[in-house]
C-alpha positions in Angstrom: 13.1 -8.0 11.0 11.6 -8.2 8.7 8.3 -5.6 7.8 5.3 -5.2 6.8 3.2 -3.7 5.0 -0.7 -3.0 5.9 -3.7 -1.8 4.8 -6.3 0.5 7.0 -9.0 -0.2 5.7 -11.8 1.2 7.2 -9.4 5.0 6.5 -9.0 4.0 2.8 -11.3 6.4 0.8 -11.1 3.9 -2.7 -8.6 7.0 -4.9 -5.8 4.1 -5.5 -3.3 6.6 -5.0 -0.8 3.7 -4.0 -1.9 1.4 -7.0 -1.0 4.8 -9.4 2.5 5.1 -7.4 3.5 1.3 -6.5 1.0 -1.1 -8.6 3.6 -4.0 -8.2 2.4 -3.8 -4.3 -0.9 -2.1 -4.1 -3.8 -3.1 -6.6 -8.0 -2.7 -6.0 -10.5 -5.5 -4.8 -13.9 -5.0 -4.6 -13.6 -1.6 -4.3 -10.3 -2.0 -1.6 -6.2 -1.6 -1.2 -4.4 -4.4 -0.9 -1.0 -6.0 -0.6 -0.4 -7.6 -3.9 -0.5 -11.6 -3.0 3.0 -12.4 -4.4 4.7 -8.5 -3.4 7.9 -8.2 -3.5 8.0 -5.9 -0.6 12.1 -5.7 -0.7 12.2 -4.8 -3.8 9.9 -2.2 -4.0 10.4 -0.5 -1.1 10.8 3.5 -2.6 7.3 3.2 -3.7 6.0 1.9 -1.3 7.0 4.5 1.0 5.8 7.6 -1.1 2.6 5.6 -1.4 2.5 6.3 2.3 3.3 9.3 2.2 0.5 10.2 -0.3 -2.2 7.6 1.6 -4.5 11.5 1.2 -5.1 9.7 4.7 -3.1 7.5 5.7 -4.7 3.8 5.7 -0.9 2.6 5.5 1.3 1.6 7.6 4.8 0.2 7.5 5.6 -1.7 10.6 7.5 -3.9 11.9 
C-alpha cells in the first residue's frame, strides 16, 4: 500500500525545518508547508523521515 504524507497546517509553525531537510518534497506557500505537487515520495523516504522526526510541533505525518 502506498503511503501518504500530510502536514497538519493547524499545528505548523512556519519554521521551515521540513523544507531545509527535504526541499525535494516540501515547500512553503502562504507561510505554510506543502508537499510539492510532483514530489517523488518513494525516492525521498530518508529525508521525509528526517523531516517528520525533526518537526518541532509534530505537524508532519506519514499515513497509509
